[in-house]
N, C-alpha and C positions, 0 to 999 in steps of 0.2 A: 703599250707597255712602255715604261720609262725606266732609265737609269739615271741615279742621282750622283752627281759629282761631289767630290770632297769639298769643295769651297762652299756649297751650299749648306752642307752639314755644320762646317765651322762657324758660318753665319748664324745657324740656328741656335748652336750651342752657346754662341755670344750675345744670344736674346737678340738679333737684328730682327726687327718687326717684320718686315717683308719676308725674310726667311722663315720665321715662324708661322706665319699666316701660309706660306707656300708648303711647309712641312705639314701642318693642319690639314691642307687641301687634299693631301695624300691618303687619306683614311680610306679605306675599302678599294684602292688601286693597285694593280700589279706594279710593285716598285721593287727594282733590283739596284744593288750597289756592288761594286768590286771588291774584293778581299783586298785589293792593293788601297782601297779608300779606308777599310778597317785599320789597314797598318798604318796608313799616314795619321789618321787620328789618334791611334793609339802613341804615336810618336812624340805627342804634344807633352811639355813638360808637366801640365797640370796632372798627367796621368800618374805622376809620382804619388798622388794622392789616392789610396786603393778604394775610397769610396767614390770618388769621381770617375775612376777607370771602371768600377762595377756600372755606376750610372750611365756611361756612355755606352758599354756593350750591351746593357738592357735597353737602350734606346736603338740601338741597331737591330736589336732581335727581331722588332716589328717587321721587317722587310726581309727580301731574299737575297743572301749574299752569294754572289758567284766566285767560285773559287777560280784560282789562276792555274791553268793546266796546260799540257803541250801544245794542243791544238790552238788555244788562246794565245799563247806566247809566240807561237809562229806567225799569226796573223799580226800580233804588236809589233814584232821585230820588223816585218814588213812596212806596218805604217809609220814606225819611227824613222826607218830609213829612207822611205819614199816622201813623207810630209814635214821632216825634222822635228818632230815631238820627242819630247823627253820619254824615256821609258815609262815611268808612271802614268803619264798621259796617254802613251800609246797603248799601255794595257787597258787602261779605262776606255778608250775608243774601241779597241777590238772586243770587249765586252759586249758594248752596245751593238756593235756590228753583228757578232755572233748570235746576239739574243733577238734581233732585229727591234731593238729598243731605240728610242729618242733619249739622246743625251741632254739632260737638263744640267747647264752649267752658267756661271757667270763668265766663263772663257770661252765666249763664243767665236771670237776672232781667229784662236789657235786651232780649234776644232773643225770650224767650217771649210777649211781647207781638204780636209779628208773626204773625197770623193762619196764612199759609200754610207757615209755617216749621216744621220739625222739629227741636227742639233737646235736646241732653244734655250733662251733666257728665261727664268722664272720670274724675274721681277726687274 
């Protein structure tokens, strides 16, 4: 199982060819993303256009969104404190840890210091 970080989706939405190929390779796989990723993506100004916002939500709908709940935020707080990650990244790391998923991100350097987290770069 893999958890896709926000930066991969951003690259895909910007039509960055390696990201497009990677996202296409996810077909039929167990793929997760954090609710915080959805929030980060929706915060983009391009979502002022309701059509683009709807397209984004439809795009994300093909994978499993993991909600941010109390057990997850407890782990995220510990991860943030112990490894110096910002809260959004700590939530994403905690989501991968709780779901025993590999975090796929371009930001391997910051995440690899989290002991229980498996991380890899997609391209």
